[in-house]
GUPAFI-873214 format. One line per field, with one value per residue (C-alpha): residue number from 1; chain; x, y, z. Coordinates in steps of 0.001 Angstrom, whole numbers, plus 500000, padded with zeros to 6 digits. Layout:
N
num (NUM, ...)
chaine (A, ...)
east (X, ...)
north (Y, ...)
up (Z, ...)
//
This chain:
261
num (1, 2, 3, 4, 5, 6, 7, 8, 9, 10, 11, 12, 13, 14, 15, 16, 17, 18, 19, 20, 21, 22, 23, 24, 25, 26, 27, 28, 29, 30, 31, 32, 33, 34, 35, 36, 37, 38, 39, 40, 41, 42, 43, 44, 45, 46, 47, 48, 49, 50, 51, 52, 53, 54, 55, 56, 57, 58, 59, 60, 61, 62, 63, 64, 65, 66, 67, 68, 69, 70, 71, 72, 73, 74, 75, 76, 77, 78, 79, 80, 81, 82, 83, 84, 85, 86, 87, 88, 89, 90, 91, 92, 93, 94, 95, 96, 97, 98, 99, 100, 101, 102, 103, 104, 105, 106, 107, 108, 109, 110, 111, 112, 113, 114, 115, 116, 117, 118, 119, 120, 121, 122, 123, 124, 125, 126, 127, 128, 129, 130, 131, 132, 133, 134, 135, 136, 137, 138, 139, 140, 141, 142, 143, 144, 145, 146, 147, 148, 149, 150, 151, 152, 153, 154, 155, 156, 157, 158, 159, 160, 161, 162, 163, 164, 165, 166, 167, 168, 169, 170, 171, 172, 173, 174, 175, 176, 177, 178, 179, 180, 181, 182, 183, 184, 185, 186, 187, 188, 189, 190, 191, 192, 193, 194, 195, 196, 197, 198, 199, 200, 201, 202, 203, 204, 205, 206, 207, 208, 209, 210, 211, 212, 213, 214, 215, 216, 217, 218, 219, 220, 221, 222, 223, 224, 225, 226, 227, 228, 229, 230, 231, 232, 233, 234, 235, 236, 237, 238, 239, 240, 241, 242, 243, 244, 245, 246, 247, 248, 249, 250, 251, 252, 253, 254, 255, 256, 257, 258, 259, 260, 261)
chaine (A, A, A, A, A, A, A, A, A, A, A, A, A, A, A, A, A, A, A, A, A, A, A, A, A, A, A, A, A, A, A, A, A, A, A, A, A, A, A, A, A, A, A, A, A, A, A, A, A, A, A, A, A, A, A, A, A, A, A, A, A, A, A, A, A, A, A, A, A, A, A, A, A, A, A, A, A, A, A, A, A, A, A, A, A, A, A, A, A, A, A, A, A, A, A, A, A, A, A, A, A, A, A, A, A, A, A, A, A, A, A, A, A, A, A, A, A, A, A, A, A, A, A, A, A, A, A, A, A, A, A, A, A, A, A, A, A, A, A, A, A, A, A, A, A, A, A, A, A, A, A, A, A, A, A, A, A, A, A, A, A, A, A, A, A, A, A, A, A, A, A, A, A, A, A, A, A, A, A, A, A, A, A, A, A, A, A, A, A, A, A, A, A, A, A, A, A, A, A, A, A, A, A, A, A, A, A, A, A, A, A, A, A, A, A, A, A, A, A, A, A, A, A, A, A, A, A, A, A, A, A, A, A, A, A, A, A, A, A, A, A, A, A, A, A, A, A, A, A, A, A, A, A, A, A, A, A, A, A, A, A)
east (146737, 149741, 152638, 154533, 151451, 150931, 154549, 154280, 151087, 152597, 155636, 153331, 151178, 154180, 155882, 152726, 152213, 155823, 155440, 152117, 153515, 156431, 154199, 152040, 154782, 153182, 149801, 149631, 150170, 148009, 145031, 145190, 145339, 142615, 140298, 141107, 140505, 136962, 136213, 137727, 135972, 132770, 131665, 131988, 130209, 132550, 133778, 136468, 139836, 141169, 143680, 145337, 147349, 145441, 146866, 144202, 143651, 141489, 144788, 145320, 142202, 143479, 144879, 146859, 143676, 141997, 141793, 142626, 141024, 141498, 143293, 141050, 142803, 140644, 141743, 142496, 140854, 137738, 135752, 134620, 137912, 139928, 137712, 139501, 136709, 137310, 140774, 139883, 139630, 136324, 134007, 131726, 128960, 131338, 132451, 128866, 128132, 131219, 130279, 126751, 128032, 130018, 127221, 124858, 127032, 127898, 129473, 132433, 133044, 134312, 133361, 134472, 135477, 137122, 138668, 139777, 142844, 141725, 144444, 144600, 146759, 147855, 147040, 146749, 143197, 141010, 137234, 137157, 139890, 140287, 141165, 144606, 145283, 144740, 147227, 149763, 149311, 149259, 151300, 154964, 157590, 157502, 153760, 154124, 156883, 154764, 151856, 154137, 156332, 153390, 151879, 155117, 155702, 152150, 152221, 155484, 154374, 150975, 152438, 155019, 152353, 150091, 152841, 153835, 150216, 150065, 153370, 152284, 148646, 148978, 146170, 143949, 143229, 142339, 145180, 144414, 143457, 144161, 141352, 142020, 138692, 138411, 140412, 139580, 142704, 144855, 144410, 146835, 147237, 145476, 146724, 147540, 149920, 152871, 150903, 149930, 153444, 155085, 152509, 153017, 156812, 156706, 155314, 157785, 155707, 152859, 151032, 150964, 149882, 147015, 145552, 145370, 142005, 140690, 137093, 134933, 134734, 132066, 130938, 127572, 127153, 129377, 131024, 127730, 126282, 129375, 129326, 125609, 126066, 128967, 127014, 124084, 126421, 128170, 125308, 127271, 129558, 128785, 129589, 133177, 133835, 132320, 134403, 137560, 136923, 135721, 138588, 141169, 139524, 139793, 143283, 144579, 142928, 144719, 148049, 148421, 148007, 149142, 152587, 155099, 157094)
north (254987, 253697, 252514, 255763, 257874, 255961, 256477, 260203, 260462, 258596, 260873, 263916, 262794, 261696, 265039, 266928, 264875, 265475, 269236, 269376, 267394, 269815, 272898, 271635, 272801, 276247, 274958, 276966, 280336, 279414, 278458, 281792, 283675, 281591, 282178, 285888, 286314, 284957, 287282, 290394, 289822, 288964, 286721, 283262, 281678, 280149, 276687, 274242, 274500, 270958, 270857, 274212, 272712, 270084, 267173, 265695, 262203, 261345, 260720, 257653, 256046, 256100, 252926, 252251, 250897, 254310, 256446, 260130, 262536, 265788, 267798, 270421, 273130, 274982, 277786, 276516, 274221, 275679, 274798, 271341, 270395, 270888, 268809, 265731, 263475, 264804, 266215, 266257, 269024, 270277, 268254, 271140, 272728, 273658, 270049, 268829, 271282, 270114, 266458, 267261, 269060, 266068, 263653, 265761, 265506, 261829, 262710, 264090, 260538, 261888, 260939, 263852, 261530, 258793, 260362, 263741, 264678, 267606, 270056, 273511, 276600, 276298, 273704, 276429, 276492, 279575, 279792, 282153, 282396, 286139, 285473, 284459, 288174, 288616, 285814, 287455, 290868, 289771, 286591, 286241, 286235, 282434, 282366, 284802, 282654, 279517, 280975, 282152, 279042, 276638, 278264, 278004, 274413, 273333, 275088, 273414, 269996, 270178, 271356, 268571, 265944, 267269, 267192, 263649, 262503, 263991, 262446, 259007, 259112, 255774, 254975, 257850, 260224, 263099, 264103, 264841, 268472, 270886, 273198, 276177, 277026, 280353, 283093, 286248, 285937, 285051, 288569, 291414, 292083, 288795, 286474, 283734, 285660, 283465, 280384, 281982, 282988, 279728, 277602, 279184, 279210, 275456, 274704, 274589, 272949, 275016, 271763, 270915, 274464, 274059, 271572, 274196, 275939, 278599, 278887, 280567, 278720, 276081, 277966, 279728, 278011, 280622, 277999, 276793, 280308, 281477, 278410, 278816, 282473, 281569, 278794, 281126, 283561, 280750, 278410, 276778, 275104, 271812, 271350, 270218, 273069, 275612, 274361, 274553, 278033, 279488, 277919, 279281, 282693, 283000, 281458, 284045, 286833, 285689, 284573, 287138, 284900, 281442, 280036, 281245, 278666)
up (523798, 521961, 524093, 523496, 524261, 527486, 528524, 527737, 529791, 532741, 532647, 532603, 535537, 537617, 537081, 538012, 541164, 542181, 541701, 543553, 546486, 546637, 546442, 549295, 551659, 551237, 552452, 555681, 554011, 551029, 553209, 555021, 551722, 550076, 553036, 553153, 549416, 549730, 552647, 551076, 547753, 549654, 546790, 548309, 551301, 553874, 552902, 554107, 552364, 552282, 549399, 548598, 545720, 543743, 541770, 539476, 540885, 537847, 536045, 538224, 536743, 533147, 531597, 528463, 526876, 527050, 523924, 524370, 521896, 523707, 526382, 528018, 530034, 532543, 534878, 538397, 540953, 542574, 545689, 544558, 542955, 546159, 548425, 549750, 548436, 544901, 544210, 540518, 537928, 536523, 538743, 539757, 537714, 534881, 534592, 534465, 531653, 529770, 530161, 529006, 525923, 524697, 525597, 523502, 520384, 519860, 516499, 518465, 519761, 523073, 526618, 528789, 531651, 529583, 526479, 527831, 529852, 532008, 533002, 534559, 534142, 537767, 540442, 543106, 544437, 544837, 545128, 542128, 539530, 540048, 543707, 542424, 542021, 545756, 546441, 544140, 545757, 549399, 549435, 550285, 547514, 547726, 547012, 544146, 542679, 543130, 541153, 538349, 538226, 538368, 535275, 533331, 534368, 533573, 530197, 529228, 530487, 528794, 525483, 525579, 526286, 523536, 520937, 521923, 521666, 518163, 517088, 518301, 517206, 515453, 512998, 514142, 511271, 513613, 515948, 519607, 520193, 523018, 524130, 526372, 527990, 529749, 528071, 530040, 532202, 529178, 527851, 528531, 532259, 533026, 535759, 533234, 530964, 532040, 530980, 527671, 526710, 527802, 526009, 522605, 522911, 523643, 520156, 517274, 514548, 513013, 512302, 516005, 516889, 514428, 516918, 519689, 520205, 522595, 523797, 526381, 529707, 530316, 533439, 533211, 529833, 528145, 525916, 524472, 524079, 522224, 519981, 519268, 518286, 516033, 514304, 513684, 511915, 510027, 509185, 506363, 508901, 510605, 514286, 513733, 511317, 513691, 516597, 514517, 513167, 516462, 518395, 515973, 515950, 519721, 519711, 517265, 519271, 522419, 520997, 518229, 515209, 514056, 514745, 512187, 510274)
//
């Protein structure tokens, strides 16, 4: 990273840690809701809830010498992510699939654990993303506000970091990209509408917005299946071209078109 990129990243991670530490004051109520959601939905075996609001400790391993090519934004921390031994984003099966994807395409020149800043749309843990709806419906006004405010704050912080990384890209010909993976809950009536709307409003330059892409989630290999289908229908495109076109196609579907000048 350049000096300015490093300073922007440090500001981002320090802000996020401060917010997460503050939001942990709701831990007692969150744990009850997170446990109840799994039981009511009956889709998750019992598991220990250790970190109800998760700061990504992988950020603390980055150094100024690291090169950042990409910001990947998942949904929210799941069962593996919230374990005390981890407290990192995308370290479960989805993360392994993501790491395998980049390892399988060396032309992308991206190590998922070294060149990618992994973010989420909220740091509030649930076993399944759709359990957040249970928390919103059954939680106190403070919990409801937490889930909404955390999305807005993370969208604004992530957009600001992305735009600073682009502005200070130095000699790199390809600016850092932002990938939103998992778009089902970004659609109308989805739990992540606050994130969606705040993210787009945080971009002012169409050129910066051109480096924002939306894809299927890595979970259950949906990202790779979607990409494979797209490449079969657009065989004239190489991998980079397919990723760009598919990512913009989904982005415009979710956000209603490109950013107007």
